Each structure stands twice: as structure tokens, then as C-alpha cells.
N, C-alpha and C positions, 0 to 999 in steps of 0.2 A: 583858507584852503584845508582841504583834508589830507593825512600825509597816511598811506596804508603802508606796512612793510608786511612783506611773504618771508617768513623765517623757517626753519628746521632744525631738528634738533639733531641731524646727521646728516651727511652730504648723501647726494645720490638720489633723492625721495623724488625729483622731479619738481624743486621748488622753481627753478628757473625757466621751466617749459611752461609753468604754470603764470610766472609773471610776465612772460612773452604774449601770452595769449590774452592778459588782463589789458596788456599795454594794446594787444590788437582792438580788444572792446570798448577801452575808455576813451571819452572824449575831454578836450580840454584839459590835458594832464602833460607831467614832465615826469620822465624815468630816470632812476637812480640805481646805480649798481654798487652797494655797500658790501659787496662781497671783495672786496680790494686784494685781498690775498690770491685769490683764484678768479678774476672775473670772467664773465663767460656770455653775461648777457647781450654782450657787442655782438655778438657770431650770430646770432639769431636775429638781431634787430639791423645789423650792417649799417651802422651811423657813418657819415662822413664827417670828420675832426675839423671843428671851426676855432678850437682854440686849446693850447696843450702849453702846461705850466708845469713846473719843477716842485716837485714835494720836498722839503727839506726838513728833516727831525731826527734828535740824536746828535751826538758828537763822536768825534774820534780823533784820536791822540795823532798826533804830526812832530818827530823830532827834529830840530834841525841841525843839518851836519856841523854848521861852523859853531855852534855852540855847544854841542855834546862832546864831554871830555872822556867819554869810554869808561864810566865809572861801574858798569853795569849794575845799579842800584835799581832800575826799572826793570830788567828782565827780571832781577829777583823776586819783586814785588808782585810782578804782573802772573797773576793765576790762571789766564786766560790764555799762556804763552803766545801772546801777539807780536811780540817784540822778536826780531832776528839778533843774529849772532852781529850782524853789520850795522844795528840800533836803526832799523826800520821797520815801521808799524803795517803789519798785515790788518786794511781796514775791515776784513772778513770777520778775524779774530778778536778784533779790538770791541771790548763791550761798553765802551765810554764810563767806564766807572771812574775817573779822573784818578786814580790812584799814583801812577807814574807823575803825572802832572802834578801833585802836592808835594811830591817827596823828591823829585829832580831837585840835586842842588845846585844845579846850573842854568837853572831856568830855560832849559833847551828846549822842552817840550812843551806845545799849545794843544787846545782842543778846538777842532775846527767842526762845524756844522755839518752832516754828509746830507748828500743828494739819497733820499731813500724812494723814490718813484717820482711818476708823474700822474696828474690826473687832469681828464680831456673835459671839454664842453664840446658836443657834436650834435648834429642832427638825424632824425632819421625819419622813414615813412609815417613813424606813427607820431614824431612829436621828436622836443628834444631831450637829449639823455648826457648825464652825466655820468661820467664814470672814473676810475683809476686804476693804476699797475703798479703795484711793490716792486722794487728792486729785490735781486737774488740777496736770500739771507737780511733784508731789511725787517724792521719792527715799527713799532708805533702805528699799526693800521687800526687802532679806535681813532688817533687823533684825525687820520685821513678819512675815514668814515664820515667823521663829523663834519671836514673842510667840504667832500663832494654833498654833504647834504645840505649844507649853508647855502653854496653853489646853486644847488636844484630851488631851494626856496628862494633864492635872490631873482632867479627865471622865472618863477611862478608869478612872484611878485608883478616883474615887469610886464609880463603878457595878461595879467589877470586870469591865470589859469585855474581850474579849481580842484585838482588831484597831484599830488605825487604820491608815483607808484615806487617802492625802493625794493629792490632784491636784495634781501637781508645775507650776510654771511651766516653759515650753518653752526652749531655749537651752542655753547651758552657763554663765552671768553666775553673778552673787552671789545671787541668789535660789534657783536651784538647788543650788549649793553648800551656802546654809542648809537646804534643804528635805532634802538628802542624808545630813547629817551622823547618824550613829548609828542609821538605819534598819536593818529586818533584809532589807530584799528591793528592788532597784529593778527595775520592770516598763518597758521601754521599748519604747510604741508608735511604729512607724514606717511609712511606706510605700515603695513601688517606685519611686520615682523617683530622677534624679540628686542633687537638693540633699535628699532623705529619706534616701539615704545618706550623704553625704556628713557630716551632721548627724548622724546615728546613730554613725557613726564617733566625732566629736566628743565626743558624749554618754557614749560606753562609755568612752573614756578618762578621763572626771570621775570616772565611778562607779569605775574600776579604780585610779587616783590614791588616792582614799580608802578603798578596800579595801571596794566595798559590793556585796554580789552580785548580778548581772543577769541577767535572763531576758528574751526578746523577743517581742514579737507582731509581724506583719507586717499590717495592715490593708490591704485592698481590695487583697490579694496578687496577684490573675489580673489586676489592667489590664496588667502587664507581667510575663511570665514570667520574662524573661531577668534582670532587675533585681532580683526574688523570688531567682531561683537565686545572685545577686552575693552577697545579701544574706544568705542561709544559709551560702554557702562563707566570706562574713567571719566569720560567728560561730564557724562550726565550727572555723576557725585559730584564734579567741579562746576556744576551751573553753567558749561560751556556748548554752545552748540557746534552741531557737526555741518559744514554748510554745503556741503557736495563730496559724494562718494564717487571716485573717476574708476573707471574698468581698467583693467590692464588690456593694452591692444598693441599689436605693433604697428598700426599707422601712426603711431606718437612718432617711432624711432625714423620712419621713415620722412616724416617730417621734419624731425630734426637735421636730415642729412642734407635735404634741400633747403636749410635754413629759413623755412614757415612756420611762423605759430599755429599749431595743432589746430584752432578754430577757423583758421583761414582755409586750412589744407583739406579739410571735409567736416563736414555737418552732422558726422556719427555721435554717439553716446557720449564718447570722450568730451567732444566739442561742446554737446547741449548740458554736460554737467559742469564745464568752466564758464559758460555761459548763467548758470542757474548762481553759481559762487560769485559772479560777479552782482548777479543781483541781489544776492543776500548783503554783499559789502556796501553797497549804494544804498540799500534800504535801512541797514543798519546807521550811515554816515548820515541819512535822510532824517 
């Protein structure tokens, strides 16, 4: 199977809209939403959940009221101020550093694995979708990204599917690195703004560091032709191809409101450019 991850250096470039349209165009595929911190691909694909699993990661301190002597040592050493005067731990403030656990003279503190979120295996009208949702103030999203990708690969192997299409997280942090490892191709969706150009260079650097092949799609390329040319010139110096130039069109917003991928909503130039992007992707992979 071939895995394609759609990335963006910053949020709001249209990455998820492009991913949903590629999911509509592709055959024999499984989709996976790796943006677990702010998952929204399911809003467009409208999945029916088949399986829901807990995701547990990290630890939180728990103080036993029976064993606690009230010496106050744990409150003194907790730099996160997670322990109240009643010697109860605020799970949101607790960082799981284990300092209080190691220093408690009465062995009244235990470390318990916390519920960080849930992941889902679902069905859509386009095929299977694996997605997840982190809980409030929870971390370890890179680990959750690895988990949903592993489940997507398992589904692809079970059903004999040809492609895994991943909606990657924005930025260049741990979740992006986790979503990039071992993929066949990264498609970076950018926009012709100064912040878009800056973050495009950063995410290209991450892909090059991990030796992942890259192509670029410029979304809303006609809102600033000078910046679009700057993106093209930079990609040319890096040996990276421009796979599509999607024009600005309010039709995209209307399609989002109706929860329909734009390639299904209209066969205008936006849809044709995304079709061209998928042709470039499949041509590269084949």
C-alpha cells in the first residue's frame, strides 16, 4: 500500500478540504485524521462510528486519604501547584513528573495512567476512516497519531486497499513527525501569505530531514501573485514540484457549509485543480 500525508506549515490553508476531496477521488483507500488535537475531517466525511477505544497515556498523581499524614512535603515540592490544601490532586494541573510520588515519606501517593482521549474506527460513504480526539489539556498527541496510523494500516492490509490518505496536523512538532514516518509522499498545502511562506519552508525542512518526498499545492494562489511566485521560486531551488494551483473561490465555503467535498459540489476550476493534484500524486506513486 502507499501512504500519502497532506500537511501544512500553518493552520487554515485548506488542508482538510483538500484531503476530503482527495478521499472522494481516490479508490480502494482508507482515510486517517492525524490532526488529533483538532480533528475535523469527520465533519466533511460524516462517518458512522463502528468502534470506540480509550486512549490512555501519561500518569497523574493520586493521594490516598488513608495513608496521608498531612506533612505538606508534596505541596512544597510541586512546582505546578497541583495539590490543594486538602491534599487532593488537580489532574489538569498535574504534569506527572513523579516528584511528589518519590518524596512522600508515607508512600501515600501513587501514579495512575490517565484517560487522555478516544480513537474511533468508522465507515463513511468514501470508505473506512480512523480518527481520534484528545481530551481537554491532554498531551502525547504524537503517540495517538502513531496509534491511528497503525490502525489504518491494519484496515488496509485486512481489506487489500491500495492507499492510505492522511490528514496531517499543522506545524512542525511531534504530531507532524509522527504522521510523517515511513510515508510514501507528503503533499504540503500552503497559501501565498508571508506566514504561509515562512511555515512552508519549515515543514519542507522537516520532510527533507526525514527523507520524505514532497510536492506542494498552492491554495488561493491568485490572492497574491507576488507571494505565489516566491513560493514557486523557492520550491524550484529545492527541487520540489508545484502539483496544483487552486484559485480562491467562495464556492469552497458553500461546499463546506453543506459538508460536501468541493470536487463533488462543483466541477469548476477549483475541482479541476484538485483532480490534477490527485493525478500528480498517483503518477508519482506509480
